[in-house]
C-alpha positions in Angstrom: -50.0 -88.2 -103.9 -47.8 -86.4 -101.5 -49.9 -84.5 -99.0 -48.9 -81.1 -97.6 -51.2 -80.7 -94.6 -51.6 -77.4 -92.8 -53.2 -76.4 -89.5 -55.1 -73.2 -90.0 -55.3 -71.0 -86.9 -52.0 -69.4 -85.9 -50.3 -71.4 -88.6 -51.5 -70.3 -92.1 -53.4 -67.4 -90.4 -51.8 -64.9 -88.1 -54.6 -65.4 -85.6 -57.3 -67.8 -84.6 -60.4 -67.7 -86.8 -62.6 -69.5 -84.3 -61.8 -67.0 -81.5 -62.1 -64.1 -84.0 -65.6 -65.3 -85.0 -66.6 -65.0 -81.3 -65.1 -61.5 -81.2 -67.0 -60.6 -84.4 -70.4 -61.8 -82.9 -69.7 -59.6 -79.8 -68.7 -56.6 -81.8 -71.7 -56.8 -84.1 -74.1 -57.2 -81.1 -75.3 -60.6 -82.2 -74.7 -62.2 -78.7 -74.6 -60.9 -75.1 -71.3 -59.1 -75.2 -70.0 -59.5 -71.7 -71.1 -63.2 -71.1 -70.0 -64.4 -74.6 -66.6 -62.7 -74.5 -65.8 -64.1 -71.1 -66.7 -67.6 -72.2 -64.9 -67.2 -75.6 -61.7 -66.1 -73.9 -61.9 -68.9 -71.3 -62.3 -71.5 -73.9 -59.4 -70.1 -75.9 -57.2 -70.2 -72.8 -58.2 -73.8 -72.2 -57.2 -74.6 -75.8 -53.8 -73.0 -75.4 -53.3 -75.0 -72.2 -54.3 -78.3 -73.8 -57.3 -78.6 -71.5 -60.2 -77.9 -73.9 -63.3 -80.1 -73.8 -63.9 -79.9 -77.5 -67.6 -81.0 -77.4 -68.4 -78.4 -74.7 -66.6 -75.7 -76.7 -68.3 -76.6 -80.0 -71.7 -76.5 -78.5 -70.8 -72.9 -77.3 -69.6 -71.9 -80.7 -72.4 -73.5 -82.7 -75.3 -72.2 -80.5 -75.6 -68.8 -82.2 -75.8 -70.6 -85.6 -79.0 -72.4 -84.5 -80.9 -69.1 -84.0 -80.7 -67.8 -87.5 -81.4 -68.9 -91.1 -78.6 -69.8 -93.5 -79.0 -66.6 -95.6 -78.4 -64.4 -92.6 -75.5 -66.5 -91.4 -73.8 -66.4 -94.7 -74.1 -62.6 -94.8 -72.5 -62.4 -91.4 -69.8 -64.8 -92.5 -69.0 -62.6 -95.6 -68.6 -59.6 -93.3 -66.5 -61.7 -90.9 -64.1 -62.7 -93.7 -63.6 -59.0 -94.7 -63.2 -57.7 -91.2 -61.4 -60.5 -89.3 -59.9 -63.0 -91.7 -58.4 -60.8 -94.4 -56.1 -59.0 -91.9 -54.8 -62.4 -90.7 -53.7 -63.5 -94.2 -49.9 -63.9 -94.4 -47.7 -63.4 -97.5 -45.2 -66.0 -96.3 -48.0 -68.5 -95.9 -49.1 -67.8 -99.5 -45.5 -68.4 -100.6 -45.3 -71.6 -98.7 -48.5 -72.9 -100.3 -47.2 -71.9 -103.8 -43.9 -73.8 -103.1 -45.8 -77.0 -102.3 -48.0 -76.6 -105.4 -44.9 -76.2 -107.6 -43.7 -79.5 -106.2 -46.9 -81.2 -107.2 -48.1 -81.8 -103.7 -51.8 -82.1 -102.7 -52.7 -79.3 -100.3 -55.0 -79.9 -97.3 -56.1 -77.9 -94.3 -57.0 -79.9 -91.2 -58.5 -77.8 -88.4 -60.5 -78.1 -85.2 -62.5 -75.0 -86.2 -65.8 -75.8 -87.7 -66.5 -76.0 -91.5 -69.0 -73.1 -91.5 -66.1 -70.7 -90.5 -63.2 -72.4 -92.3 -64.7 -73.4 -95.7 -64.5 -69.9 -97.3 -61.0 -69.5 -95.8 -59.8 -72.6 -97.5 -61.4 -71.4 -100.8 -59.7 -68.1 -100.4 -56.4 -69.8 -100.1 -57.1 -72.1 -103.0 -56.9 -75.2 -100.9 -59.3 -77.9 -102.2 -59.2 -80.4 -99.4 -60.5 -79.4 -95.9 -61.0 -81.5 -92.9 -62.8 -79.5 -90.2 -65.1 -80.1 -87.3 -68.5 -80.7 -88.9 -71.6 -78.9 -87.5 -74.7 -81.0 -87.6 -77.3 -79.8 -90.2 -80.9 -81.0 -90.2 -83.2 -79.7 -93.0 -80.7 -76.9 -93.7 -80.5 -75.7 -90.1 -77.7 -76.1 -87.6 -78.7 -78.1 -84.6 -75.8 -76.9 -82.3 -74.3 -80.4 -82.2 -71.2 -81.8 -83.8 -71.6 -84.5 -86.6 -69.0 -87.2 -86.1 -65.6 -86.8 -84.6 -64.2 -83.3 -84.1 -60.8 -82.8 -85.8 -59.0 -82.0 -82.6 -55.9 -83.7 -81.1 -56.2 -87.4 -81.8 -59.4 -86.7 -83.7 -57.3 -85.1 -86.5 -55.5 -88.4 -86.9 -58.8 -90.3 -87.0 -60.4 -88.0 -89.5 -57.4 -88.0 -91.7 -57.1 -91.8 -91.6 -60.8 -91.9 -92.8 -60.0 -89.5 -95.6 -56.9 -91.5 -96.7 -58.9 -94.7 -96.7 -61.7 -93.1 -98.7 -59.2 -91.8 -101.3 -56.9 -94.8 -101.4 -54.0 -92.7 -100.3 -51.3 -92.9 -97.6 -49.1 -90.5 -95.5 -46.0 -91.5 -97.4 -43.8 -88.4 -97.7 -46.5 -86.2 -96.1 -45.8 -82.8 -94.5 -47.7 -81.3 -91.6 -47.3 -77.7 -90.4 -48.7 -76.6 -87.1 -48.2 -74.1 -84.3 -49.8 -76.1 -81.5 -48.9 -78.9 -79.1 -52.5 -80.0 -79.5 -51.4 -81.3 -82.9 -48.6 -83.5 -81.6 -50.5 -86.7 -82.4 -50.6 -85.9 -86.1 -47.1 -84.3 -86.2 -45.7 -87.6 -84.9 -47.4 -89.5 -87.7 -45.9 -87.7 -90.7 -42.5 -87.9 -92.3 -42.0 -84.1 -92.4 -43.4 -82.4 -89.3 -42.8 -78.7 -89.2 -43.4 -76.4 -86.2 -44.7 -73.0 -87.3 -44.4 -70.1 -84.8 -44.8 -72.8 -82.2 -46.1 -72.6 -78.7 -43.4 -73.3 -76.0 -44.4 -77.0 -75.6 -44.3 -77.7 -79.3 -41.1 -75.8 -79.8 -39.4 -77.8 -77.1 -40.7 -81.1 -78.6 -39.6 -80.0 -82.1 -36.1 -79.2 -81.0 -35.8 -82.5 -79.1 -36.9 -84.4 -82.2 -34.9 -82.4 -84.8 -38.1 -81.2 -86.5 -37.9 -78.1 -88.6 -39.0 -74.9 -86.8 -40.1 -71.9 -88.9 -42.0 -68.6 -88.8 -44.6 -67.3 -91.3 -44.9 -64.0 -89.4 -43.6 -60.7 -90.7 
């Protein structure tokens, strides 16, 4: 198995699904608009700066899920996919995925964004394997806590290593595509690291190391 691994937000998607979910909740009047938007924007800035406390952020993101039943949440998510995610889809990303499929590679998304948001996106892209931050569920309801290790920074390496061990696989010949310096721990582990529309820190590191730099934007 040769893995082709992809970050999701600002890599395969032209935008950040986690931040967009917060915008969607504000626009639909599901949360206190001013307070939630201010916090959502602050956390996103911390993420871009590499300063995010991932557990603090996940509790913020997951809190609205605890106040509603699953049927209602899934209706919201369906509307979110149409309103926010579909416009972020990129033709060049679809072509890149198709190229790896033609080579017989196994496709995977690994993302810090939680599974509730990202699972239908992976399905839409036809990607079977997803490693995402796992929201804790008890008796079919979200608790607002994270189950296990969030797949963020070094956590992506830990979660991927667990997946490899469970499937008897390795990173031999693997590819990893990402836009963010937060993914440097995993980019440094694979044979084929690729910087996609990278932030300045990642772009500098990629150039210094001779990694491929590419764009999926139109």
